[in-house]
C-alpha positions as CSV (number, residue, x, y, z in Angstrom):
1,M,-4.1,-22.8,8.4
2,T,-7.0,-20.3,8.6
3,K,-9.9,-20.9,6.2
4,V,-10.6,-17.9,4.0
5,P,-14.4,-17.0,3.8
6,E,-16.0,-17.2,0.3
7,S,-16.9,-13.5,0.4
8,I,-13.3,-12.6,0.8
9,K,-12.2,-15.0,-2.0
10,K,-14.7,-13.3,-4.3
11,T,-13.4,-9.8,-3.7
12,R,-9.8,-11.0,-4.0
13,N,-10.6,-12.5,-7.4
14,M,-12.3,-9.3,-8.7
15,E,-10.4,-7.6,-11.5
16,E,-8.7,-4.4,-10.6
17,K,-10.3,-1.1,-11.7
18,S,-8.1,1.4,-10.0
19,A,-4.7,1.7,-8.3
20,K,-6.3,1.7,-4.9
21,L,-6.3,-1.2,-2.4
22,L,-8.5,-1.8,0.6
23,I,-6.7,-3.3,3.6
24,R,-8.9,-4.9,6.2
25,N,-8.0,-6.2,9.7
26,V,-5.4,-3.5,10.3
27,P,-4.0,-3.7,13.8
28,F,-5.0,-0.7,15.9
29,E,-1.4,0.0,17.0
30,S,-0.3,0.4,13.3
31,T,0.2,3.8,11.7
32,Q,0.2,5.2,8.2
33,K,4.0,5.0,8.3
34,D,3.8,1.2,9.0
35,L,1.5,0.6,6.1
36,R,3.5,2.9,3.8
37,N,6.7,0.9,4.6
38,L,5.0,-2.5,4.2
39,F,3.2,-1.7,0.9
40,G,6.0,0.6,-0.4
41,A,8.0,-2.5,-1.3
42,F,5.7,-3.1,-4.2
43,G,5.8,0.4,-5.8
44,E,5.3,4.1,-5.3
45,V,2.6,4.6,-2.7
46,K,0.8,7.9,-3.5
47,H,-1.4,8.0,-0.5
48,V,-2.3,5.9,2.7
49,R,-5.6,6.7,4.5
50,L,-6.6,5.2,7.9
51,P,-10.1,6.4,8.6
52,K,-10.7,7.5,12.2
53,K,-13.4,6.2,14.5
54,L,-14.5,9.5,15.9
55,A,-13.0,13.0,15.7
56,G,-10.5,13.6,18.5
57,T,-10.2,9.9,19.6
58,G,-7.1,9.3,17.5
59,K,-7.9,5.7,16.9
60,H,-8.5,4.3,13.4
61,R,-11.3,1.9,12.4
62,G,-9.2,-1.1,11.5
63,F,-9.0,-0.7,7.8
64,A,-7.0,1.4,5.4
65,F,-6.8,2.5,1.8
66,V,-3.4,2.3,0.0
67,E,-3.2,4.1,-3.4
68,Y,-0.4,3.5,-5.9
69,G,0.9,5.6,-8.7
70,S,-0.2,3.0,-11.3
71,Q,-2.5,-0.1,-11.6
72,A,0.6,-2.3,-12.3
73,E,2.1,-1.4,-8.9
74,A,-1.2,-2.0,-7.2
75,R,-1.5,-5.3,-9.0
76,A,2.0,-6.3,-7.9
77,A,1.1,-5.5,-4.2
78,F,-2.2,-7.3,-4.5
79,E,-0.6,-10.5,-5.9
80,A,2.4,-10.4,-3.5
81,T,0.4,-9.9,-0.3
82,G,-1.9,-12.9,-1.0
83,D,-3.7,-14.4,2.1
84,S,-0.7,-14.5,4.4
85,T,0.6,-11.0,5.0
86,H,0.7,-10.1,8.7
87,L,1.3,-6.9,10.5
88,Y,1.7,-6.9,14.3
89,G,0.5,-10.4,14.5
90,R,-2.8,-9.8,12.5
91,R,-3.4,-11.2,9.0
92,L,-4.2,-8.4,6.6
93,V,-7.0,-8.9,4.1
94,V,-6.1,-7.1,0.9
95,E,-8.9,-6.3,-1.6
96,W,-9.5,-4.0,-4.5
97,A,-11.1,-0.8,-3.4
98,K,-14.3,0.3,-5.2
99,E,-13.9,3.3,-7.4
100,D,-14.6,6.6,-5.7
101,A,-17.8,8.4,-6.6
102,T,-17.6,11.5,-8.6
103,V,-18.4,14.9,-7.0
104,E,-21.6,15.0,-9.0
105,Q,-22.7,11.6,-7.8
106,M,-22.0,12.5,-4.2
107,M,-23.9,15.8,-4.6
108,S,-26.9,14.0,-6.0
109,K,-26.9,11.4,-3.2
110,T,-26.7,14.2,-0.6
111,A,-29.5,16.1,-2.3
112,E,-31.7,12.9,-2.3
113,V,-31.2,12.5,1.4
114,F,-32.0,16.0,2.4
115,A,-34.7,16.8,-0.2
116,G,-36.1,13.3,-0.6
117,S,-39.6,12.8,-2.0
118,E,-41.4,13.9,1.2
119,D,-44.8,15.5,1.4
120,P,-44.4,19.3,1.0
121,V,-46.6,19.8,4.2
122,L,-44.2,17.6,6.2
123,K,-41.2,19.5,4.8
124,A,-42.8,22.8,5.9
125,K,-43.4,21.4,9.4
126,K,-39.8,20.3,9.7
127,R,-38.5,23.6,8.5
128,K,-40.7,25.4,11.0
129,K,-39.4,23.3,13.9
130,I,-35.8,23.9,12.8
131,E,-36.4,27.7,12.7
132,E,-37.9,27.5,16.2
133,L,-34.8,25.8,17.5
134,L,-32.6,28.4,16.0
C-alpha cells in the first residue's frame, strides 16, 4: 500500500468551498471524456478542464479540474474517490480546488506586475527600448 504524503492528507481534509475538484496525477493518455465518464458517476459534471503544456502540442499537464453542478455532488465525488481511484494504472489524487480569483483581483495582479513600483526613470528607459524595437 502506498503511503500518502502529509501535504496531500492536509489538502484532502480541507473543507470544501466550491463545487470544483483538482485532480492530480492524471495519465497523459486520458482525455476530458475519460474524466467526465469517471467523475460523472457522482453527479452532473458541468465542466472538465485539462490544462495544456504548450499551445499546439496537444498534451496536457497531468492535472485537471472537474466542476460539478453543486457542492453536494462534488462532496460525493470527493468522498467516493478517496485515495484509491485509478485511471489507466495511475492513482488519481483528488483535492478541493481553490476558489477562482475574481476578474478585479486578476486585473489588479496584472497591473502590479506591469506597473510595479519601479523607478520612473527606469520605466522611461524600458519604454524607450520597446519603442525602438517596434
